[in-house]
C-alpha positions in Angstrom: 183.2 118.2 130.5 186.3 116.4 131.8 186.4 117.4 135.5 182.7 117.7 136.4 181.1 115.1 134.1 184.0 112.8 133.4 183.3 113.3 129.7 180.0 113.2 127.8 180.5 109.8 126.1 182.4 106.6 126.4 183.5 104.3 123.6 181.1 101.6 124.8 178.2 104.0 123.9 179.1 103.7 120.3 179.8 99.9 120.2 176.7 99.1 118.0 177.6 101.7 115.5 180.8 100.0 114.3 181.5 96.5 112.9 183.0 93.9 115.2 185.8 93.0 112.8 188.4 95.1 110.9 191.1 97.5 111.8 190.6 99.3 115.1 189.6 102.9 114.5 189.9 106.1 116.4 188.0 106.6 119.7 184.4 107.6 118.8 183.9 109.3 122.2 187.0 111.4 121.6 185.8 112.3 118.0 182.4 113.3 119.3 184.0 115.5 122.0 186.2 117.2 119.4 183.2 117.8 117.2 181.5 119.6 120.1 184.5 121.8 120.7 184.6 122.4 116.9 181.1 123.7 116.9 181.6 125.6 120.2 184.5 127.6 118.7 183.2 127.7 115.1 186.2 125.8 113.6 186.5 124.1 110.2 187.6 120.5 110.0 191.2 121.5 109.2 191.2 123.9 112.1 189.8 121.3 114.5 192.4 118.7 113.5 195.1 121.3 113.9 193.8 122.2 117.4 193.9 118.6 118.5 197.6 118.4 117.5 198.5 121.8 119.1 196.1 122.8 121.8 196.3 121.3 125.3 192.6 122.0 126.0 191.6 120.0 122.9 193.7 117.1 124.3 192.5 117.5 127.9 188.7 117.5 127.3 188.6 114.1 125.4 191.3 112.6 127.7 194.0 112.3 125.0 197.7 111.9 125.7 199.8 115.0 125.3 201.9 113.3 122.6 198.8 112.1 120.7 199.4 113.0 117.0 195.7 113.6 116.4 194.0 112.6 113.1 193.6 113.7 109.5 191.2 116.5 108.8 189.0 114.2 106.7 188.2 112.1 109.8 185.4 114.4 111.2 183.6 114.3 107.9 183.6 110.5 107.9 182.5 110.5 111.5 179.6 112.9 110.8 178.5 110.7 107.9 178.2 107.8 110.2 176.2 109.8 112.7 173.6 110.7 110.0 172.4 107.1 109.8 169.5 105.6 111.7 168.7 108.6 114.1 172.2 108.5 115.7 172.3 112.2 116.0 169.3 112.1 118.5 171.0 109.2 120.2 174.1 111.4 120.7 172.0 114.0 122.3 170.4 111.4 124.5 173.7 110.3 125.8 174.9 113.8 126.5 171.7 114.7 128.4 171.9 111.5 130.4 175.3 112.6 131.7 173.9 116.0 132.7 170.9 114.3 134.3 173.1 112.0 136.4 175.1 115.0 137.5 171.9 116.7 138.7 172.1 119.5 136.2 168.8 118.8 134.5 165.7 116.9 135.7 162.2 115.8 134.8 158.9 117.5 135.3 160.1 121.0 135.3 159.0 124.0 133.1 160.4 124.1 129.6 159.8 126.3 126.6 159.9 125.8 122.9 160.3 128.0 119.8 161.4 127.7 116.2 163.5 129.6 113.7 164.2 129.4 110.0 167.5 127.9 108.8 169.0 128.8 105.4 170.2 125.9 103.3 173.7 125.8 101.8 172.4 126.5 98.3 171.7 129.6 96.3 168.2 130.7 95.3 167.5 129.8 91.6 164.9 130.8 89.1 163.0 127.9 87.5 165.0 128.3 84.3 168.3 128.4 86.1 167.2 125.4 88.3 166.6 123.2 85.3 169.8 124.3 83.6 171.9 123.8 86.7 170.2 120.4 87.2 171.4 119.3 83.7 174.9 120.5 84.5 175.0 118.7 87.9 173.9 115.5 86.2 176.6 115.8 83.6 179.2 116.4 86.3 178.0 113.2 88.1 178.1 111.1 85.0 181.5 112.5 84.0 182.9 111.2 87.3 181.1 107.8 87.4 180.4 106.8 83.8 182.2 109.2 81.3 181.7 106.7 78.4 178.0 107.5 78.4 178.7 111.1 77.4 180.8 110.4 74.3 177.8 110.1 71.9 175.9 112.9 73.6 178.0 115.9 74.5 179.2 118.3 71.7 180.5 121.9 71.6 177.0 123.3 72.1 176.6 121.3 75.3 180.0 122.5 76.4 179.0 126.1 75.9 175.8 125.7 77.8 176.9 123.6 80.7 180.7 124.0 80.9 180.4 126.4 83.8 178.0 127.3 86.6 174.8 128.9 85.3 174.3 132.6 85.8 171.3 133.9 83.9 169.7 136.4 86.2 166.0 137.0 86.7 165.4 138.4 83.2 167.6 136.4 80.7 167.6 137.0 77.0 165.4 134.7 74.8 163.9 132.9 77.8 161.5 130.7 75.7 164.4 129.6 73.5 166.4 128.7 76.5 163.5 126.8 78.1 163.0 124.6 75.0 166.7 124.0 74.5 167.4 123.1 78.1 164.3 120.9 78.4 165.2 119.1 75.2 168.8 118.5 76.5 167.5 117.1 79.8 165.1 114.7 78.0 167.9 113.5 75.7 170.2 113.0 78.6 167.7 111.0 80.7 166.7 108.9 77.7 170.3 108.2 76.8 171.2 107.2 80.3 168.2 105.0 80.6 169.1 103.2 77.4 172.8 102.7 78.0 173.2 102.7 81.8 170.0 102.1 83.7 171.9 101.4 86.9 173.3 105.0 86.7 169.8 106.4 87.3 170.3 105.8 91.0 172.8 108.7 91.0 171.6 111.5 93.2 172.1 114.2 90.6 170.4 112.2 87.8 167.5 111.5 90.1 167.3 115.1 91.0 167.2 116.1 87.3 164.3 113.6 86.7 162.3 115.1 89.6 163.0 118.7 88.5 161.9 117.9 84.9 158.6 116.4 86.1 157.9 119.4 88.3 158.7 122.0 85.6 157.8 120.4 82.2 155.1 118.2 80.8 154.0 116.8 77.5 150.8 118.0 75.8 148.4 115.8 73.8 150.7 116.0 70.8 153.7 114.8 72.8 155.4 118.2 72.7 157.4 119.3 75.7 155.8 122.2 77.5 156.8 124.6 80.3 154.5 124.3 83.4 152.6 127.3 84.6 149.9 127.9 87.1 147.2 127.8 84.4 148.9 125.4 82.0 150.0 122.1 83.4 149.9 123.2 87.1 152.8 123.7 89.5 153.5 121.3 92.4 153.0 122.5 96.0 156.1 124.0 97.8 156.1 121.0 100.2 157.4 118.8 97.4 159.1 121.3 95.0 162.8 120.7 94.6 164.6 124.1 94.7 168.2 122.9 94.1 169.8 119.8 92.4 172.4 119.8 95.2 170.0 119.6 98.2 166.7 117.9 97.3 165.5 118.2 100.9 165.5 122.0 101.1 162.2 123.8 100.5 161.1 127.3 99.9 158.8 128.7 102.6 157.2 132.0 103.6 155.7 133.0 106.9 153.4 135.9 107.6 154.4 137.4 104.3 157.6 138.7 105.9 160.1 135.9 106.3 161.0 134.1 103.1 163.8 131.6 102.9 165.0 128.3 101.4 166.0 125.6 103.8 164.5 124.1 107.0 163.1 124.9 110.4 164.9 124.3 113.7 162.8 123.7 116.9 164.6 124.3 120.2 163.3 123.2 123.7 165.1 124.3 126.9 164.5 124.4 130.6 163.6 127.7 132.2 164.4 127.3 135.9 164.9 130.8 137.3 167.5 129.4 139.8 169.5 127.2 137.6 171.2 127.0 134.2 168.9 126.7 131.2 169.7 123.4 129.4 168.6 122.6 125.8 166.8 119.3 126.1 165.7 118.8 122.5 166.4 120.1 119.0 164.5 119.1 115.9 165.1 120.0 112.2 161.9 119.8 110.1 160.7 120.7 106.7 160.4 124.4 106.1 156.8 124.1 104.8 155.5 122.3 107.9 153.5 123.7 110.7 155.1 124.2 114.1 152.4 122.2 115.9 153.3 119.1 113.9 156.7 119.0 115.7 155.2 118.7 119.2 154.5 114.9 119.2 158.0 114.1 118.1 159.4 116.5 120.8 157.4 114.8 123.5 158.4 111.3 122.3 162.1 112.1 122.5 161.8 113.9 125.9 160.0 110.8 127.3 162.8 108.6 126.1 165.3 110.8 127.8 163.3 111.0 131.0 163.0 114.8 130.7 159.3 115.4 130.1 158.2 118.8 131.6 155.1 119.5 133.7 154.4 122.6 131.7 155.6 123.6 128.2 155.5 127.2 127.2 155.0 127.8 123.4 153.8 130.5 121.1 150.7 130.5 118.9 152.2 128.3 116.2 152.3 125.2 118.5 148.9 125.5 120.1 146.8 123.1 118.1 143.7 122.1 120.1 144.2 118.4 119.1 147.9 118.4 120.2 147.0 120.2 123.5 144.7 117.3 124.3 147.1 114.7 123.1 150.0 116.0 125.2 147.9 116.1 128.4 146.4 112.6 127.8 149.6 110.8 126.7 152.4 112.6 128.6 150.6 114.6 131.3 152.2 117.8 129.8 150.3 121.1 130.0 150.9 123.2 126.9 150.7 126.9 127.7 150.3 129.1 124.7 147.8 131.4 123.1 145.1 129.3 121.5 143.8 130.7 118.2 140.7 132.7 118.6 137.4 132.1 116.9 137.9 132.8 113.2 134.3 133.1 112.1 133.2 136.3 110.2 130.9 137.3 113.0 133.7 137.1 115.6 136.2 139.0 113.4 133.8 141.9 112.8 132.3 141.7 116.3 128.9 141.9 114.6 126.3 139.1 114.5 125.9 135.7 116.0 129.1 133.7 116.2 129.6 130.1 117.2 129.8 130.9 120.9 126.4 132.5 120.8 124.8 129.0 120.1 124.0 126.7 122.9 125.4 123.2 122.3 123.7 120.2 123.9 126.0 117.2 123.4 123.6 114.8 125.3 120.6 115.5 123.0 122.9 116.1 120.0 121.3 119.4 119.1 122.2 123.1 118.9 119.9 126.0 119.8 120.4 129.4 118.1 120.0 132.8 119.8 116.4 133.0 118.5 115.4 129.7 120.1 115.4 127.5 117.0 116.8 123.9 117.4 119.0 122.3 114.8 117.5 119.7 112.6 120.7 117.7 111.9 123.8 116.6 113.8 126.6 115.1 111.7 130.2 114.0 112.4 132.7 114.3 113.9 134.5 114.7 110.5 138.3 114.7 110.1 139.6 118.0 108.8 142.1 118.5 105.9 144.7 120.0 108.3 146.7 117.5 110.3 146.8 120.0 113.2 143.1 120.8 113.4 140.6 119.0 115.6 137.7 117.0 114.1 134.5 118.9 113.6 130.8 118.2 114.4 128.4 120.0 112.1 124.9 121.0 113.2 122.5 122.1 110.4 119.4 124.2 110.5 116.7 124.1 107.8 115.6 126.8 105.4 112.2 126.9 107.0 113.9 127.9 110.2 116.4 130.5 108.8 114.7 132.2 105.9 111.8 133.7 107.9 114.0 134.6 110.8 114.1 138.4 111.5 117.8 138.2 112.6 119.0 136.2 109.6 121.3 139.0 108.4 123.1 138.9 111.7 123.6 135.2 111.4 124.5 134.5 107.8 125.1 136.4 104.6 123.6 133.8 102.3 120.1 134.5 100.9 118.9 131.0 99.9 120.5 128.6 102.4 120.4 127.9 106.1 123.0 128.3 108.8 125.4 125.5 109.8 127.5 125.5 113.0 130.8 123.6 113.3 132.5 122.8 116.6 134.9 120.1 118.0 133.7 117.1 120.2 132.8 117.6 123.8 136.2 116.9 125.4 138.0 119.3 123.0 135.2 121.9 123.2 135.5 122.0 127.0 139.3 122.2 126.7 138.9 125.1 124.2 136.6 127.1 126.4 138.7 126.5 129.5 142.0 127.5 127.8 140.5 130.6 126.2 139.1 131.7 129.6 142.5 131.1 131.3 144.2 133.2 128.7 142.5 136.3 130.0 143.8 136.0 133.6 146.9 137.8 134.8 148.3 134.6 136.2 148.3 132.9 132.8 149.8 135.9 131.1 152.6 136.0 133.6 153.5 132.4 133.1 153.3 132.7 129.4 155.6 135.7 129.4 158.5 133.4 130.4 158.3 131.8 127.0 159.9 134.9 125.3 163.3 134.0 127.0 163.8 131.2 124.4 164.1 133.8 121.7 167.4 134.8 123.4 168.5 131.2 123.1 167.7 131.2 119.4 169.7 134.5 119.0 172.6 132.9 120.9 172.7 129.8 118.7 172.0 131.7 115.4 174.5 134.5 115.8 177.0 133.0 118.3 177.2 129.5 116.8 176.0 130.0 113.2 173.0 127.7 113.5 170.9 129.6 111.0 173.2 128.9 108.1 173.7 125.2 107.1 177.3 124.1 107.1 176.3 121.0 105.1 173.7 119.9 102.6 170.8 117.7 103.4 168.3 117.6 106.2 170.1 114.8 108.1 173.4 116.6 108.1 171.8 119.9 109.0 170.1 118.2 112.0 173.4 116.8 113.1 174.9 120.3 113.0 172.0 121.5 115.2 172.6 118.7 117.7 176.3 119.5 118.0 175.4 123.2 118.3 172.9 122.5 121.1 175.4 120.3 123.0 178.1 123.0 122.6 175.7 125.6 123.9 174.9 123.5 127.0 178.6 123.0 127.8 179.2 126.7 127.4 176.4 127.6 129.7 177.3 125.1 132.3 180.9 126.3 132.3 179.7 129.7 133.5 178.3 128.3 136.7 180.0 129.5 139.8 182.5 127.1 141.4 181.2 124.8 144.1 181.7 125.7 147.7 183.7 122.6 148.4 187.3 123.3 149.1 189.6 122.1 146.3 191.4 118.9 146.9 195.0 119.3 148.2 197.8 118.2 146.1 198.9 114.6 147.0 202.2 114.4 148.9 205.4 113.6 147.0 207.5 110.6 147.7 209.9 112.5 150.0 207.0 114.0 151.9 205.6 110.5 152.5 209.0 109.5 153.7 209.1 112.4 156.2 205.6 111.5 157.5 206.4 107.8 157.9 209.5 108.6 160.0 207.7 111.3 162.1 209.8 114.1 160.8 208.1 117.5 160.9 207.6 119.2 157.5 205.8 122.4 156.6 202.3 121.9 155.5 202.1 125.1 153.5 204.4 127.4 151.5 203.5 130.1 154.0 204.8 128.1 156.9 207.9 127.2 155.0 208.7 130.8 154.2 208.6 131.7 157.9 
């Protein structure tokens, strides 16, 4: 970082992140460099502060004086808090990649690859009863520190017994219905009491979390009685909005392919894959655990365009290959997305029996569809937007009952006995793209290019097991994203440090004052220690 790049940042890069007046602070460029070394070596804040005081490499990389006393171990936490505001974490990665780009270590219009991995939040998994109970305890802890006078008329020995220590009930607690009613009643009393005597305290994070958790797990029936929500009675919220911990309201529970289950987030990594150079991580995104991978592509391309690092081809897996996003990437950024496009999911295609959508002839000019038996559709409707944000809009062509019911091949076309066949397909541009990509997927050339994508799984393994990226060090999605940004920068520096040295001869040591004197007076002196020994 110091010798080849001259440092990743300069203090001027952080000028708009600090106020103009006030006491001069520590160098933000030096603090950012120390944070990179901290994540590179897996150090805590105390260990990083001690390393700055004691280790010469921690002083050399950020260009600190050898007698620099360093800083208190609480300074990195304050600095990270500042970086979580206003997208500054991504800006930090922008600046680091700009230095690498200026040094010729990464460039635009190359081939890059993207993949994602699950990230575990820094919270424990809770049952719904334990969640509500712990939320009440967390709100009481917050109020005891900010407004203890509000608890005088509310807390008694019974409350102290229930919430005086962290909740450990297990999956099958005794008297669960009694506990549910007691905890729900306590939460309602607490929220009503705070609302009556200190409405301004409702802005506290723990009190707000308790309010959301109560709405998601309890409801009032027609008689005004507090009830426990179930799937059949009251309804449960979707996992995309369900709060799973009062200490991190951004973490979500997710499940993929009925195999991986976790509570936390998803990290998306994009890196170059030049066979002759060092693979550089060009983007890292931290998203909601319940979201689709394809939803992250537009944001990835926007950030890569801002950095001037858009690829020509981007290799992805099947989770990113939405037909709409393939067309959007090619149209807006001239990026070719290479990945397995989902196959036709109709019943006929899955069973390889009957007439699927590809067996119908679609005439976009005449706005009609012809079935394998020669019948022409009677209706053409759409395109309609779909419920999924990653799916393409659909055009629906309809046949009539008079066409389908007498047809001798009706059982091969539809399983319904009293209705006609409908065919759904995307608009012409997306339909042509779909057919072309599916045809290319069968060629050996496409499969050879796509196989390079698997190399990003090694990067995920490197960051997850070598740098602890899979487990959150902090709570909250913004702080988790900052952890991923520092981890990606640290991994880039570690990779670049393994590059072989340049072929240029190292610069000779400048002459001393006496050697300059000898040269000025024409007195011969040995040019090397070997000649001096002889």
